Phi, psi and omega in degrees: 000129179272146180273171179295318178300319180294319179297318182293316182295315178296331176289338182273341182281151183232085181303333181293339182254358183306312183298315178295315185280322190236350185306312183294317182296315179297321180296314179298318179302314182288322183295319179300323183276323183259345176058031177212118186299317182293320178296315179302314177302315179298317180298317177297316177300315178296325175300314182295319182293316179296317179296320177299317181291334184248017182301332177296339180272351181290120183263353179076019178282349177225174176285162178301321179295317176298320178297313181292324177296320179295321177295316179297318179302318178293322178297322181292317180296321173302316179299317179291326176302313180296319179295324180298337181273351182260148177293142182236149177282117185258355185268097177245131185301324185287350179269348186290339182262018181288334184302330183284350177266341189235148168285167186304326184270004173101000180274158182295141169285305174236105182296133181293149178292153177283142174273136178263074180225163172262109184300325181295318178291319181295317182296336179287343182280127183301321182297317179295320177302319180294317178294313180299318178298317178297317178296316180297321180288344177282347179283157173295157183302320181295316179292319180299316181296315181302314182293313180302311181299320183280306190272331185257325182260345174078021180282156179280161183298323182295319179292320180297320181296324179292314179304312186275344184066044182233158173286159181301319179296322178292319182300313181296327175294316178299314182296317182298314179293319178300315178298317181295314181296318176299318181296320181291316180297316178293322179300317181284315187270347178239317185263000174075018178287156176281142179278132174095000000 
């Protein structure tokens, strides 16, 4: 049963303008996370369809854009859940040289220096976003999913382990490696550090 507030809020949304107003932003949001244009387009389309079907439940406690982004976020998590159930190729050439960064038990041999940057300001820069997206797409699918679910979608480790079908210890190694590979890629391609 819908409340008066839900009916009023649903009456204020304008699905006919969603694509024009929010399509590009939602597409970029999805693309950064899934690294596949066709999948991102499908997820945005599913978002619009789902939002249209559930418009009667929109209470107006957030903006239309925020609401649609939340719907898209759930679609992305569902997509990763489906991927987590499929076997993935873990043999990536760029991961073979990780051993020279870590001791046998997984700690850093030489801990990287801290970057003195404001992540929020840097992420706003289109150039950085392009480099970050390229670095993220260079990760194996499994590492990219682990990183996305944790750092971009904010899921907890237990839920991510279920999605990926891995033990907690494996998940932390995957996340550690994803972060290290991203750090190295960004160091070389954005901050001008020497590789190796």
